[in-house]
C-alpha positions in Angstrom: 93.1 48.7 41.8 89.4 49.5 42.3 88.2 50.9 45.6 84.9 49.7 46.9 83.0 50.9 50.0 80.9 48.2 51.5 78.2 49.4 54.0 77.4 46.2 55.9 77.1 45.4 59.6 77.0 41.6 59.6 80.4 40.2 60.6 79.8 36.9 58.8 79.1 38.6 55.5 82.1 41.0 56.0 84.4 38.0 56.7 83.0 36.1 53.7 83.5 39.1 51.3 86.9 40.0 52.7 88.2 36.4 52.3 86.6 35.9 48.8 87.6 39.1 47.0 90.4 39.3 44.5 92.7 41.5 46.6 94.9 42.3 43.6 92.0 44.0 41.8 89.7 45.3 44.5 90.3 47.1 47.8 87.3 46.8 50.1 86.6 49.4 52.8 83.9 48.4 55.3 81.6 50.7 57.2 79.2 49.2 59.7 77.3 52.4 60.5 76.0 55.4 58.5 78.4 57.6 60.3 81.4 55.5 59.3 80.2 55.4 55.7 79.9 59.2 55.6 83.4 59.6 57.0 84.9 57.3 54.4 82.9 59.1 51.6 84.2 62.4 52.8 87.8 61.3 52.4 88.0 58.7 49.7 87.0 58.4 46.1 85.4 55.0 45.5 84.8 53.2 42.2 81.7 51.5 43.5 79.6 51.1 46.7 77.8 48.1 48.0 74.9 49.1 50.3 73.1 47.0 52.8 69.6 48.3 53.5 69.4 47.7 57.3 72.2 48.3 59.8 71.8 47.1 63.4 74.0 48.7 66.1 75.7 45.9 68.0 75.5 47.6 71.4 72.1 49.3 71.3 70.4 47.0 68.8 69.0 50.1 67.1 68.1 49.6 63.5 69.0 52.1 60.8 67.6 51.9 57.3 70.1 53.3 54.7 67.6 54.7 52.2 68.4 58.3 53.3 72.1 57.6 53.1 71.8 56.6 49.5 69.9 59.8 48.8 72.6 61.8 50.5 75.3 60.0 48.5 73.6 60.9 45.3 72.8 64.5 46.4 75.1 67.5 46.3 76.4 66.5 49.8 78.6 63.7 48.3 77.7 64.0 44.6 78.7 60.4 44.0 78.0 59.3 40.4 79.5 55.9 40.4 77.7 52.6 40.7 75.9 51.6 43.9 74.8 48.0 44.4 71.8 47.5 46.7 72.1 44.3 48.8 69.8 42.8 51.4 68.4 39.5 52.4 65.0 41.2 51.9 64.1 41.7 48.2 61.7 44.6 49.0 64.6 46.5 50.7 66.7 46.0 47.6 63.9 47.4 45.4 63.5 50.4 47.7 67.2 51.1 47.6 67.1 51.0 43.9 64.3 53.5 43.9 66.3 55.8 46.1 69.4 55.9 44.0 71.2 52.5 43.7 71.9 51.3 40.2 71.9 47.6 40.7 70.6 45.1 43.2 71.9 41.7 44.3 71.2 39.2 47.1 74.1 39.1 49.5 75.3 35.7 48.1 75.6 37.3 44.6 77.3 40.5 45.5 80.7 39.4 44.2 79.3 38.4 40.8 77.5 41.7 40.5 80.5 43.7 41.6 82.7 41.9 39.0 80.1 42.7 36.3 79.8 46.3 37.3 83.6 46.9 37.5 84.2 45.0 34.3 86.2 42.1 35.6 
């Protein structure tokens, strides 16, 4: 079974991906904040990461761009060398994530197809 970290804050997308994934082949772990993502990355080896570009705190409404998180994931802090898929409704954000260390990009509606391709399913 492949382990995938999904950094996403939108409940509708989380529900969509959770319900649509092949649970026999892929185990999804969701992080809705940078801090949650860092905690999971510290304790689990993931086969792939799906990275949203913009996280919005549900309580404070504070916005956090994830570009620096991608850089940290690729740095010696986490030294992650596996595939990272940039996803966002904003194509400019996807391009920027790719420049900061993501290997692939996909609109949110196409994340499953890209994930299957990247993981060889």
